[in-house]
C-alpha positions as CSV (number, residue, x, y, z in Angstrom):
1,H,-12.6,8.2,1.1
2,P,-10.7,10.2,-1.5
3,Y,-7.4,8.4,-0.4
4,I,-8.5,4.7,-0.7
5,Y,-8.1,3.0,-4.3
6,K,-11.3,2.0,-5.7
7,I,-12.2,-1.9,-6.4
8,T,-13.7,-2.6,-9.9
9,F,-14.8,-6.2,-8.9
10,A,-14.5,-8.4,-5.7
11,T,-15.9,-11.7,-5.1
12,A,-15.3,-14.5,-2.3
13,N,-16.2,-18.0,-1.5
14,E,-15.0,-20.5,1.3
15,S,-11.6,-21.0,-0.1
16,S,-10.5,-17.9,-1.7
17,A,-11.1,-14.1,-2.8
18,L,-10.6,-12.2,-5.8
19,V,-10.3,-8.1,-6.1
20,I,-9.7,-6.5,-9.3
21,R,-8.6,-2.9,-9.4
22,P,-8.2,-0.5,-12.3
23,F,-4.5,-0.5,-13.6
24,S,-2.5,2.7,-12.8
25,E,0.3,3.7,-15.4
26,K,2.0,5.7,-12.5
27,G,2.5,2.6,-10.3
28,T,2.7,2.5,-6.6
29,L,5.0,4.5,-4.4
30,K,7.4,2.0,-4.4
31,D,7.6,2.2,-8.0
32,L,8.2,5.8,-7.9
33,I,11.0,5.4,-5.2
34,Y,12.6,2.7,-7.5
35,K,12.4,4.7,-10.5
36,A,10.6,1.6,-12.0
37,K,7.6,1.0,-14.6
38,P,4.5,-1.0,-13.1
39,K,4.5,-3.5,-16.0
40,D,8.2,-4.6,-15.3
41,P,9.3,-7.8,-13.7
42,F,9.4,-7.6,-9.8
43,L,13.4,-8.5,-9.8
44,K,14.0,-5.8,-12.7
45,K,12.1,-3.1,-10.8
46,Y,13.3,-3.7,-7.4
47,C,16.6,-5.5,-7.4
48,N,18.9,-2.5,-8.8
49,P,19.8,-0.7,-5.6
50,K,21.6,2.0,-8.0
51,K,18.0,3.3,-9.2
52,I,16.5,4.0,-5.9
53,Q,15.8,7.6,-5.7
54,G,14.2,9.5,-2.7
55,L,11.5,11.6,-2.5
56,E,11.5,15.5,-2.8
57,L,10.3,17.3,0.6
58,H,7.0,18.5,-0.8
59,Q,6.3,14.9,-1.9
60,I,7.1,13.4,1.6
61,K,4.8,16.0,3.2
62,T,1.9,15.7,0.5
63,Y,2.0,11.8,0.5
64,G,2.7,11.5,4.4
65,R,-0.4,13.8,5.0
66,Q,-2.7,11.7,2.8
67,I,-1.6,8.5,4.3
68,L,-2.0,9.7,7.9
69,E,-5.6,11.1,7.0
70,V,-6.9,7.9,5.6
71,L,-5.3,5.9,8.4
72,K,-7.1,8.0,10.7
73,F,-10.5,7.8,9.0
74,L,-9.8,4.0,9.1
75,H,-9.0,3.9,12.8
76,E,-12.0,6.2,13.8
77,K,-14.2,3.5,11.8
78,G,-12.6,0.9,13.7
79,F,-11.1,-1.0,10.5
80,P,-7.9,-2.5,11.1
81,Y,-4.8,-1.8,8.6
82,G,-1.9,-3.6,9.0
83,H,-0.5,-3.7,5.7
84,L,1.2,-0.2,5.1
85,H,4.3,-0.4,2.9
86,S,5.3,1.5,0.0
87,A,4.1,-1.3,-2.5
88,N,0.6,-0.6,-1.1
89,V,0.2,3.0,-1.8
90,M,-1.1,3.6,-5.4
91,L,-0.1,7.0,-7.0
92,D,-3.1,8.8,-9.0
93,G,-1.5,12.4,-9.9
94,D,-0.3,14.0,-6.8
95,T,-2.8,12.0,-4.7
96,C,-1.7,8.6,-3.0
97,K,-4.4,6.1,-2.3
98,L,-4.3,3.0,0.0
99,L,-4.6,-0.8,-1.6
100,D,-5.3,-4.0,0.0
101,L,-7.9,-3.0,2.7
102,E,-9.5,-6.4,2.2
103,N,-6.6,-8.1,3.7
104,S,-7.7,-7.9,7.2
105,L,-11.2,-8.7,6.4
106,L,-9.7,-12.1,4.7
107,G,-7.6,-12.8,7.9
108,L,-4.3,-12.3,6.5
109,P,-1.4,-11.4,8.8
110,S,-0.3,-7.9,9.2
111,F,2.9,-7.3,6.8
112,Y,4.8,-6.5,10.0
113,R,3.7,-9.6,11.9
114,S,7.1,-11.3,11.8
115,Y,8.8,-8.1,13.2
116,F,6.2,-7.8,16.0
117,S,6.2,-11.6,16.9
118,Q,9.7,-11.8,17.9
119,F,9.0,-9.4,20.9
120,R,7.4,-10.7,24.1
121,K,6.3,-7.6,25.2
122,I,6.3,-4.2,23.2
123,N,6.4,-1.0,25.3
């Protein structure tokens, strides 16, 4: 799918898994929002609230449509994707691509599991 980031190498055994993807100079959607460089340390990138900038309306429309299209594609194929957040959306020019699709195959809990599990019943 054009909105899924490619994997260069993947392997797994009984106790672990390894996935390698190409490095992106542009970084993730989170990097764009925080005006951060992908190679900077985590605390330097994301712990200064003064650097946070919003996205322009055309970016929101474009990225939102692309994310919804790939989520629709995955849903139609019966593939669960519970790790949607800005750090799992890689930017490639004006295109965004989802990362970490393998997490559900590896049995990792959803990113939002802790929020959902506090409710006994969700309407």
